[in-house]
C-alpha positions in Angstrom: 107.4 100.4 111.0 104.2 99.8 109.3 103.8 101.7 105.6 100.7 101.8 103.5 100.4 103.7 100.5 97.7 104.3 97.7 98.3 105.8 94.1 95.5 106.5 91.8 94.3 109.0 89.0 91.3 110.9 90.1 90.6 114.9 89.8 93.0 115.9 92.5 95.7 113.8 92.7 97.9 111.0 92.5 98.3 110.4 96.1 95.2 109.0 97.7 96.0 107.6 101.5 99.6 107.2 103.2 99.4 105.8 106.6 102.5 105.4 108.7 103.1 104.2 111.9 106.3 103.3 113.9 106.8 101.9 117.5 107.9 104.3 120.0 107.8 101.6 123.0 105.5 98.1 123.1 105.2 95.7 126.2 103.7 92.1 126.0 101.3 91.5 128.2 100.4 87.9 127.9 101.0 84.8 125.0 100.2 81.4 125.2 99.5 78.6 122.4 95.9 80.1 122.3 96.8 84.3 122.2 98.9 86.8 122.3 98.1 91.0 123.2 100.8 93.3 123.0 100.3 97.2 124.1 102.0 99.7 122.0 103.2 103.6 122.1 103.3 104.6 118.5 103.8 107.9 116.4 101.5 108.0 113.3 100.7 110.0 110.1 97.9 110.0 108.0 97.6 111.5 104.5 94.0 111.1 102.6 93.5 112.8 99.3 89.9 112.4 97.2 87.5 114.0 95.4 85.9 115.3 98.6 88.2 116.3 100.9 91.9 116.3 101.7 93.6 115.6 105.8 96.7 114.9 106.9 97.7 114.6 110.4 100.4 113.6 112.8 99.5 111.8 116.0 100.7 109.4 119.1 98.6 106.7 120.1 98.6 103.7 122.4 97.5 100.6 121.2 96.3 96.9 122.1 96.9 94.3 119.8 95.5 90.5 120.5 95.6 87.7 118.2 93.4 84.7 119.0 93.9 81.3 117.8 90.1 79.5 117.4 92.3 76.1 115.4 95.1 75.5 113.7 93.7 77.0 110.4 91.7 80.1 112.2 93.1 83.5 113.8 91.3 86.6 114.8 93.1 89.8 115.0 92.1 92.7 116.9 93.4 96.3 117.6 92.1 99.0 119.4 93.8 102.3 120.2 93.6 106.2 121.1 95.6 109.1 121.3 96.5 113.2 120.6 96.4 114.2 117.3 99.3 116.9 117.5 99.1 118.7 114.2 96.5 118.4 111.8 95.2 120.0 108.3 92.0 120.2 108.0 90.6 121.5 104.8 88.3 125.2 105.1 86.2 125.8 102.6 85.4 129.2 104.2 88.9 130.7 103.5 90.7 131.3 106.5 92.1 135.1 107.0 95.5 134.7 106.4 94.3 133.2 103.1 94.6 129.6 103.2 91.9 126.8 102.6 92.9 124.6 105.3 92.8 125.1 109.1 95.5 124.1 111.6 94.1 121.6 114.3 94.5 119.6 117.7 92.6 117.1 118.8 92.3 113.2 119.4 92.2 110.3 117.5 90.9 106.7 118.5 91.1 103.5 116.2 89.9 99.7 115.7 90.3 96.8 113.4 89.1 93.3 113.5 90.4 90.7 110.9 90.4 87.1 110.3 92.3 84.7 109.0 91.2 81.4 107.8 94.4 78.9 106.2 96.4 81.6 105.4 93.9 82.0 102.1 91.3 83.9 103.1 91.4 86.8 105.0 88.7 89.4 106.0 89.2 92.9 108.1 86.8 96.4 108.7 88.8 98.8 109.7 87.9 102.5 111.4 89.2 105.3 112.4 88.6 108.6 113.9 89.7 112.2 115.1 87.9 114.8 117.1 89.9 118.2 115.9 89.3 121.5 117.1 91.0 124.6 115.1 94.6 126.8 116.7 94.8 128.6 113.6 92.0 128.7 110.8 88.1 129.6 111.2 86.8 129.0 114.6 85.2 125.1 114.3 85.5 122.1 115.2 85.9 118.9 113.0 84.9 115.0 113.3 86.9 112.7 110.8 85.2 109.4 110.5 86.7 106.4 107.8 85.4 103.2 108.0 87.1 100.4 105.6 86.5 96.7 104.9 88.3 94.4 102.8 87.5 90.3 101.6 91.3 88.8 99.9 92.1 85.5 99.1 95.2 84.8 98.4 96.0 82.9 95.0 99.9 82.0 95.4 102.4 83.4 98.3 102.5 87.1 97.9 99.8 87.7 95.6 96.0 88.2 96.5 92.7 89.2 94.8 91.0 91.8 97.2 87.8 93.2 97.1 87.7 96.5 99.6 84.2 99.1 99.9 84.9 102.0 101.9 83.5 105.1 103.8 85.2 108.6 104.4 83.4 111.1 106.1 84.3 114.6 107.6 82.0 117.1 109.1 83.3 120.8 109.8 81.2 122.6 112.6 81.5 126.3 112.3 81.3 129.6 114.8 80.3 131.6 112.0 79.6 129.8 109.2 76.8 126.6 108.1 78.4 123.8 108.8 79.9 121.4 105.8 79.8 117.9 105.4 81.6 115.6 103.3 81.5 112.5 101.8 83.7 109.7 100.1 82.0 106.2 99.5 84.0 103.6 97.8 84.6 100.2 96.4 87.9 99.4 94.7 88.9 95.4 93.4 92.4 94.8 93.2 95.3 92.4 93.1 98.1 93.0 95.8 101.7 91.5 96.0 102.4 91.4 99.6 106.3 91.5 100.7 107.2 90.6 104.4 110.8 91.8 105.1 112.0 90.6 108.9 
């Protein structure tokens, strides 16, 4: 199980991001001294709230995780996946017929990630998450969500790292009876991180 939460103070919220996923089932496809590949079925929850928009969804994905050891000190990790968005809440600036400011949607989700680890000291990763969603309750529409984040991290001592993270979130809404809406949220964050690994 994996949990990532981001707390911050802006004009709209204290909780900015929550990502949770748990493995429902998995298979080890290959494991050698140089590489390892696993296929996992996961249940996922994503929550985003920033100055541009809010979004939440529950989905089920099939994911391929891979690790490649280029040398004793250099490792590359990748993942890719896709699946069904069972239910999502997506903001709607055109208030729905029943008075809500969001639509209930379903659709598909997809993701990709790549990262490099050098001597367990320097880390770099780039992540993409996307979704195509269609309204099942609300104004007739469909949405495209794109989130791209990247992180450069240096571990000072065990568990404590300095991090720099640029990111870009975008939500495009295309409506049957209204003009389309395009919301974007670019950012850059510098932080100190403490990581705890419980096994």
